[in-house]
C-alpha positions as a Python dict, from the first residue, in 0.01 Angstrom:
ca = {
    (1, 'M'): (0, 0, 0),
    (2, 'E'): (362, 41, -104),
    (3, 'S'): (475, -232, 136),
    (4, 'L'): (213, -471, -8),
    (5, 'L'): (340, -400, -359),
    (6, 'I'): (695, -479, -250),
    (7, 'I'): (581, -803, -85),
    (8, 'N'): (398, -909, -403),
    (9, 'V'): (695, -827, -623),
    (10, 'V'): (922, -1030, -395),
    (11, 'K'): (673, -1319, -399),
    (12, 'V'): (697, -1329, -778),
    (13, 'I'): (1066, -1259, -835),
    (14, 'I'): (1227, -1473, -564),
    (15, 'P'): (1065, -1803, -673),
    (16, 'A'): (1157, -1727, -1036),
    (17, 'V'): (1524, -1676, -947),
    (18, 'F'): (1515, -1984, -725),
    (19, 'S'): (1367, -2190, -1011),
    (20, 'F'): (1646, -2075, -1243),
    (21, 'F'): (1915, -2194, -1002),
    (22, 'V'): (1733, -2522, -939),
    (23, 'G'): (1742, -2579, -1314),
    (24, 'M'): (2112, -2498, -1332),
    (25, 'I'): (2183, -2741, -1047),
    (26, 'I'): (1986, -3038, -1179),
    (27, 'T'): (2105, -3003, -1541),
    (28, 'P'): (2441, -3184, -1499),
    (29, 'F'): (2266, -3485, -1344),
    (30, 'L'): (2005, -3494, -1620),
    (31, 'T'): (2271, -3451, -1889),
    (32, 'N'): (2472, -3745, -1758),
    (33, 'F'): (2161, -3963, -1749),
    (34, 'L'): (2045, -3871, -2101),
    (35, 'Y'): (2384, -3926, -2264),
    (36, 'K'): (2454, -4243, -2066),
    (37, 'H'): (2128, -4400, -2182),
    (38, 'K'): (2152, -4257, -2538),
    (39, 'M'): (1816, -4082, -2518),
    (40, 'W'): (1812, -3947, -2871),
    (41, 'K'): (1635, -4033, -3195),
    (42, 'K'): (1799, -4327, -3364),
    (43, 'K'): (1666, -4234, -3710),
    (44, 'S'): (1587, -3912, -3893),
    (45, 'V'): (1242, -3836, -4027),
    (46, 'T'): (1223, -3981, -4379),
    (47, 'L'): (860, -3903, -4470),
    (48, 'S'): (650, -3591, -4426),
    (49, 'S'): (302, -3608, -4277),
    (50, 'D'): (149, -3657, -4623),
    (51, 'G'): (366, -3962, -4692),
    (52, 'R'): (606, -3796, -4936),
    (53, 'P'): (986, -3806, -4889),
    (54, 'A'): (1102, -3536, -4646),
    (55, 'T'): (1431, -3459, -4820),
    (56, 'I'): (1476, -3106, -4685),
    (57, 'S'): (1385, -3207, -4329),
    (58, 'Q'): (1640, -3488, -4346),
    (59, 'R'): (1909, -3244, -4456),
    (60, 'L'): (1823, -2992, -4182),
    (61, 'H'): (1782, -3235, -3891),
    (62, 'R'): (2017, -3534, -3932),
    (63, 'D'): (1901, -3677, -3596),
    (64, 'E'): (2098, -3998, -3625),
    (65, 'E'): (2421, -3800, -3678),
    (66, 'K'): (2377, -3532, -3413),
    (67, 'K'): (2304, -3770, -3123),
    (68, 'I'): (2155, -3491, -2910),
    (69, 'P'): (1924, -3619, -2633),
    (70, 'R'): (1554, -3543, -2604),
    (71, 'M'): (1376, -3476, -2271),
    (72, 'G'): (1546, -3143, -2199),
    (73, 'G'): (1203, -3014, -2100),
    (74, 'I'): (1251, -3196, -1770),
    (75, 'I'): (1465, -2899, -1667),
    (76, 'I'): (1170, -2663, -1714),
    (77, 'W'): (892, -2852, -1542),
    (78, 'G'): (1126, -3016, -1292),
    (79, 'S'): (1252, -2676, -1177),
    (80, 'A'): (896, -2543, -1152),
    (81, 'L'): (763, -2838, -952),
    (82, 'I'): (1065, -2858, -721),
    (83, 'T'): (1042, -2484, -652),
    (84, 'T'): (668, -2506, -584),
    (85, 'L'): (721, -2793, -339),
    (86, 'I'): (1014, -2629, -159),
    (87, 'F'): (832, -2298, -111),
    (88, 'L'): (525, -2484, 15),
    (89, 'I'): (736, -2673, 271),
    (90, 'L'): (925, -2360, 378),
    (91, 'S'): (601, -2167, 430),
    (92, 'K'): (466, -2438, 658),
    (93, 'Y'): (770, -2547, 858),
    (94, 'L'): (1021, -2260, 865),
    (95, 'P'): (951, -2064, 1187),
    (96, 'I'): (1044, -1719, 1054),
    (97, 'E'): (802, -1429, 1040),
    (98, 'G'): (679, -1358, 688),
    (99, 'V'): (797, -1687, 536),
    (100, 'D'): (439, -1816, 535),
    (101, 'K'): (361, -1560, 264),
    (102, 'I'): (599, -1709, 6),
    (103, 'N'): (377, -2009, -72),
    (104, 'F'): (210, -1958, -412),
    (105, 'L'): (21, -2289, -430),
    (106, 'S'): (-351, -2206, -400),
    (107, 'R'): (-675, -2376, -498),
    (108, 'N'): (-822, -2099, -711),
    (109, 'Q'): (-502, -1994, -890),
    (110, 'T'): (-234, -2261, -913),
    (111, 'W'): (-365, -2606, -823),
    (112, 'L'): (-484, -2666, -1178),
    (113, 'T'): (-171, -2519, -1337),
    (114, 'V'): (55, -2746, -1130),
    (115, 'F'): (-162, -3049, -1208),
    (116, 'T'): (-165, -2971, -1580),
    (117, 'L'): (210, -2910, -1592),
    (118, 'F'): (275, -3247, -1428),
    (119, 'V'): (28, -3449, -1638),
    (120, 'G'): (140, -3289, -1964),
    (121, 'A'): (502, -3351, -1873),
    (122, 'L'): (430, -3716, -1787),
    (123, 'I'): (252, -3786, -2117),
    (124, 'G'): (531, -3619, -2310),
    (125, 'L'): (794, -3808, -2113),
    (126, 'V'): (642, -4142, -2214),
    (127, 'D'): (640, -4030, -2576),
    (128, 'D'): (1004, -3913, -2561),
    (129, 'W'): (1115, -4237, -2400),
    (130, 'A'): (940, -4442, -2670),
    (131, 'V'): (1092, -4232, -2950),
    (132, 'C'): (1440, -4304, -2816),
    (133, 'Q'): (1398, -4682, -2810),
    (134, 'E'): (1485, -4910, -3097),
    (135, 'K'): (1166, -5108, -3045),
    (136, 'V'): (905, -5081, -2771),
    (137, 'G'): (613, -5274, -2912),
    (138, 'K'): (302, -5220, -3118),
    (139, 'Y'): (151, -4919, -2944),
    (140, 'L'): (458, -4708, -2864),
    (141, 'G'): (688, -4788, -3153),
    (142, 'G'): (838, -4454, -3258),
    (143, 'G'): (650, -4272, -2984),
    (144, 'I'): (285, -4214, -2901),
    (145, 'S'): (83, -4178, -3220),
    (146, 'L'): (-50, -3833, -3312),
    (147, 'K'): (-411, -3952, -3274),
    (148, 'L'): (-344, -4082, -2925),
    (149, 'R'): (-159, -3764, -2828),
    (150, 'I'): (-453, -3556, -2948),
    (151, 'G'): (-687, -3780, -2749),
    (152, 'L'): (-480, -3745, -2433),
    (153, 'I'): (-451, -3368, -2470),
    (154, 'S'): (-830, -3354, -2520),
    (155, 'L'): (-877, -3552, -2200),
    (156, 'V'): (-651, -3314, -2008),
    (157, 'G'): (-852, -3028, -2158),
    (158, 'L'): (-1180, -3184, -2046),
    (159, 'V'): (-1052, -3219, -1690),
    (160, 'G'): (-936, -2857, -1695),
    (161, 'A'): (-1265, -2733, -1839),
    (162, 'W'): (-1459, -2932, -1577),
    (163, 'W'): (-1250, -2776, -1299),
    (164, 'F'): (-1312, -2425, -1431),
    (165, 'Y'): (-1682, -2476, -1487),
    (166, 'Y'): (-1780, -2673, -1176),
    (167, 'K'): (-1509, -2597, -918),
    (168, 'L'): (-1412, -2238, -999),
    (169, 'D'): (-1753, -2140, -1139),
    (170, 'V'): (-1590, -1988, -1446),
    (171, 'S'): (-1766, -1998, -1783),
    (172, 'S'): (-1677, -1661, -1933),
    (173, 'I'): (-1390, -1504, -2124),
    (174, 'H'): (-1286, -1143, -2157),
    (175, 'I'): (-1314, -959, -2488),
    (176, 'P'): (-1059, -675, -2492),
    (177, 'F'): (-1222, -329, -2494),
    (178, 'D'): (-1570, -485, -2468),
    (179, 'G'): (-1605, -688, -2148),
    (180, 'D'): (-1676, -1041, -2031),
    (181, 'I'): (-1895, -1276, -2227),
    (182, 'S'): (-2046, -1594, -2083),
    (183, 'L'): (-2017, -1909, -2294),
    (184, 'G'): (-2227, -2131, -2070),
    (185, 'L'): (-2166, -2500, -2140),
    (186, 'W'): (-1993, -2403, -2464),
    (187, 'F'): (-1703, -2301, -2240),
    (188, 'I'): (-1604, -2669, -2211),
    (189, 'P'): (-1554, -2751, -2582),
    (190, 'F'): (-1401, -2406, -2637),
    (191, 'F'): (-1145, -2477, -2364),
    (192, 'V'): (-1054, -2812, -2520),
    (193, 'A'): (-1024, -2656, -2867),
    (194, 'V'): (-790, -2384, -2739),
    (195, 'M'): (-572, -2642, -2564),
    (196, 'L'): (-541, -2848, -2882),
    (197, 'A'): (-465, -2538, -3089),
    (198, 'T'): (-199, -2425, -2840),
    (199, 'Y'): (-43, -2771, -2839),
    (200, 'S'): (-25, -2764, -3219),
    (201, 'G'): (206, -2463, -3181),
    (202, 'G'): (456, -2693, -3012),
    (203, 'V'): (610, -2754, -3354),
    (204, 'I'): (808, -2437, -3274),
    (205, 'D'): (1051, -2675, -3101),
    (206, 'G'): (1276, -2737, -3398),
    (207, 'I'): (1591, -2524, -3374),
    (208, 'D'): (1847, -2488, -3095),
    (209, 'G'): (1726, -2226, -2847),
    (210, 'L'): (1406, -2141, -3034),
    (211, 'S'): (1133, -2281, -2810),
    (212, 'G'): (1304, -2174, -2487),
    (213, 'G'): (1320, -1807, -2580),
    (214, 'V'): (967, -1804, -2720),
    (215, 'F'): (805, -1969, -2418),
    (216, 'A'): (1001, -1751, -2174),
    (217, 'S'): (854, -1444, -2347),
    (218, 'I'): (501, -1587, -2348),
    (219, 'F'): (495, -1682, -1979),
    (220, 'S'): (658, -1351, -1885),
    (221, 'G'): (367, -1173, -2051),
    (222, 'Y'): (109, -1374, -1863),
    (223, 'S'): (298, -1331, -1538),
    (224, 'I'): (269, -953, -1579),
    (225, 'I'): (-101, -980, -1667),
    (226, 'A'): (-172, -1199, -1363),
    (227, 'F'): (25, -962, -1139),
    (228, 'F'): (-178, -658, -1241),
    (229, 'Q'): (-499, -858, -1198),
    (230, 'N'): (-385, -926, -841),
    (231, 'Q'): (-350, -1298, -914),
    (232, 'I'): (-16, -1299, -735),
    (233, 'D'): (8, -1675, -691),
    (234, 'L'): (-51, -1729, -1061),
    (235, 'A'): (199, -1456, -1148),
    (236, 'A'): (457, -1627, -927),
    (237, 'F'): (396, -1965, -1089),
    (238, 'C'): (431, -1820, -1439),
    (239, 'A'): (753, -1654, -1328),
    (240, 'V'): (876, -1987, -1189),
    (241, 'I'): (820, -2143, -1530),
    (242, 'V'): (1016, -1857, -1687),
    (243, 'G'): (1301, -1922, -1443),
    (244, 'G'): (1310, -2292, -1531),
    (245, 'T'): (1286, -2211, -1902),
    (246, 'L'): (1583, -1974, -1881),
    (247, 'A'): (1787, -2246, -1709),
    (248, 'F'): (1693, -2482, -1993),
    (249, 'L'): (1776, -2214, -2249),
    (250, 'W'): (2123, -2167, -2097),
    (251, 'F'): (2209, -2518, -2217),
    (252, 'N'): (1986, -2521, -2527),
    (253, 'I'): (2139, -2227, -2714),
    (254, 'P'): (2357, -2338, -3009),
    (255, 'P'): (2502, -2591, -2988),
    (256, 'A'): (2222, -2749, -2785),
    (257, 'R'): (2309, -2993, -2509),
    (258, 'F'): (1959, -3141, -2535),
    (259, 'F'): (1622, -3068, -2695),
    (260, 'N'): (1298, -2964, -2526),
    (261, 'T'): (1076, -3221, -2707),
    (262, 'E'): (736, -3356, -2605),
    (263, 'T'): (784, -3368, -2227),
    (264, 'G'): (854, -2996, -2228),
    (265, 'I'): (619, -2895, -2509),
    (266, 'M'): (316, -3082, -2371),
    (267, 'A'): (377, -2945, -2023),
    (268, 'L'): (418, -2587, -2144),
    (269, 'T'): (135, -2570, -2399),
    (270, 'T'): (-128, -2734, -2179),
    (271, 'T'): (-28, -2517, -1883),
    (272, 'L'): (-28, -2205, -2100),
    (273, 'T'): (-389, -2277, -2194),
    (274, 'V'): (-489, -2298, -1829),
    (275, 'V'): (-305, -1975, -1747),
    (276, 'A'): (-476, -1792, -2033),
    (277, 'F'): (-820, -1897, -1906),
    (278, 'L'): (-739, -1823, -1542),
    (279, 'T'): (-656, -1465, -1637),
    (280, 'K'): (-962, -1459, -1871),
    (281, 'E'): (-725, -1325, -2136),
    (282, 'V'): (-746, -1619, -2374),
    (283, 'L'): (-834, -1393, -2670),
    (284, 'V'): (-495, -1221, -2652),
    (285, 'L'): (-322, -1560, -2650),
    (286, 'P'): (-279, -1560, -3031),
    (287, 'I'): (-99, -1226, -3000),
    (288, 'I'): (121, -1308, -2702),
    (289, 'A'): (197, -1652, -2847),
    (290, 'F'): (213, -1540, -3212),
    (291, 'P'): (527, -1748, -3292),
    (292, 'L'): (332, -2060, -3193),
    (293, 'V'): (44, -1950, -3416),
    (294, 'A'): (280, -1889, -3707),
    (295, 'A'): (448, -2227, -3667),
    (296, 'S'): (120, -2416, -3643),
    (297, 'A'): (-52, -2222, -3921),
    (298, 'S'): (238, -2268, -4162),
    (299, 'S'): (224, -2645, -4110),
    (300, 'Q'): (-151, -2655, -4168),
    (301, 'I'): (-127, -2434, -4477),
    (302, 'Q'): (146, -2657, -4617),
    (303, 'L'): (-64, -2970, -4567),
    (304, 'L'): (-372, -2814, -4727),
    (305, 'S'): (-170, -2686, -5020),
    (306, 'K'): (-25, -3030, -5090),
    (307, 'K'): (-365, -3192, -5062),
    (308, 'F'): (-563, -2954, -5282),
    (309, 'R'): (-292, -2831, -5521),
    (310, 'N'): (-158, -3167, -5641),
    (311, 'G'): (140, -3175, -5407),
    (312, 'K'): (245, -2812, -5458),
    (313, 'K'): (397, -2645, -5152),
    (314, 'I'): (371, -2290, -5018),
    (315, 'F'): (691, -2317, -4814),
    (316, 'L'): (1007, -2506, -4896),
    (317, 'V'): (951, -2691, -4570),
    (318, 'A'): (719, -2639, -4274),
    (319, 'P'): (697, -2519, -3999),
    (320, 'I'): (798, -2174, -4114),
    (321, 'H'): (1119, -2149, -3911),
    (322, 'H'): (1258, -2440, -4113),
    (323, 'H'): (1155, -2261, -4433),
    (324, 'F'): (1386, -1975, -4336),
    (325, 'E'): (1663, -2226, -4273),
    (326, 'A'): (1598, -2384, -4612),
    (327, 'I'): (1633, -2051, -4796),
    (328, 'G'): (1973, -1997, -4637),
    (329, 'W'): (1927, -1821, -4304),
    (330, 'P'): (2168, -1954, -4039),
    (331, 'S'): (1978, -2130, -3762),
    (332, 'Y'): (2101, -1886, -3497),
    (333, 'K'): (1965, -1594, -3704),
    (334, 'V'): (1623, -1762, -3728),
    (335, 'T'): (1625, -1823, -3353),
    (336, 'M'): (1718, -1470, -3252),
    (337, 'R'): (1474, -1309, -3493),
    (338, 'F'): (1196, -1528, -3357),
    (339, 'W'): (1300, -1423, -3005),
    (340, 'I'): (1260, -1060, -3110),
    (341, 'I'): (917, -1128, -3258),
    (342, 'A'): (818, -1321, -2945),
    (343, 'I'): (918, -1034, -2714),
    (344, 'V'): (741, -770, -2924),
    (345, 'C'): (422, -979, -2952),
    (346, 'S'): (426, -1061, -2583),
    (347, 'L'): (457, -692, -2495),
    (348, 'L'): (179, -598, -2737),
    (349, 'G'): (-57, -866, -2611),
    (350, 'T'): (18, -779, -2250),
    (351, 'V'): (-60, -412, -2307),
    (352, 'I'): (-387, -497, -2483),
    (353, 'A'): (-486, -723, -2194),
    (354, 'L'): (-405, -461, -1932),
    (355, 'I'): (-579, -165, -2096),
    (356, 'G'): (-863, -364, -2255),
}
């Protein structure tokens, strides 16, 4: 029993460390490419989502002055996918006893997570590329439209829900301290709704180092949950994402070398949704991922306030992390305090999942 525990711990930790070093190795090549091809926004945001001038956002962001590339999320998903492929190859072709056990790619635990990570990353990559171009035509000018992004995320969610319902025979979720509840066919729209809600939390990606620290905490929590549920492959994959995220964070802390942006955010949020459902702990997702909830909710509250209160705002600027910047907090203080909140919430949600 003790030897099995050690083997499982090694299976989770070693790929995570490997993913971190893969990210550190590929970063210089990516950096050179991004700066050489000037892959940054050419103009700052001038209007908010309600069409009014975004004066505070312009002052905080100054995209055209900073010239910091997008697409840094490639480090995260690139490290995870490269690590997954290398460990699969090693397990099949390295003739050393025990090496066959290091493969964490499995049909019931990680096929869907790998697929979702790749598809989300690809959609986001197209959007990032379009944002960085001066002009790319009618449909991609300034990036993929919000409506189209929502449609694509919904499609990814439908594929994921179909896989759960028909391939994995999963249609239930776990209610902490109560037990499992079957949703039947309602599982499919619920899955899509959760994926869209999780993606909306991607607005957390707005300050140097912020999204990296938050997502590292979230996936660490789910890695622990999966481990104690004996979903070792899933725990290893979550840990691999954490490793890649930490490599990204190494270069994203102030001053950032690049930003995470859509290719990273889409990959992470869609994959996080799948992980939450695979562990059946989707109801603790709002706790573990509370910073995402706060960022998304603050944006929605701001929009509703402007619409129904004759343009009056609740926050100086949304999402809420920019509000703290606007009232005078240094960006690094906002980032580190959000990291602290993310760690505490991840620990709390993890404990609830394990004992509930």
